[in-house]
Steps between C-alpha positions, in 0.01 A plus 500: 500500500638569847856411392480727198386795717776429746761489228361826355521662842857394567634581153322833463614615842858402426493683169345805669767515769776443248367769263456737795861458617627530146304822443614652828864411432483639145341820624784537749744500210321789324474863591333595736636217711263543790220341291647157546478475880163682507350270237629201700308621809189623309436219248252672267761762411735245348306430179387863479854640508626207294267594220610862526868416445440247226502162682172398337566125502589484868207719594268295277625177658443649848140599417427170324632298798289706736187442296564121476571491874179683590296278271657190650425626851137551399480154353661352812227653714214345292 
């Protein structure tokens, strides 16, 4: 069980960081361009603005990875 939780932690965190960087970069390519750097520094804005401009899959992946990561952290503490 501990190994499964560890794998879930590592994989979900890696997916979260990757999705976050992808969202921030994609937001930088769209107008207004300032949303990219701001969303990189204020993480909750990335999926919010991503949904606004139509990046529903990336934003959904970001939120899903965050939920899995939080649940794995909770399980790791038990």
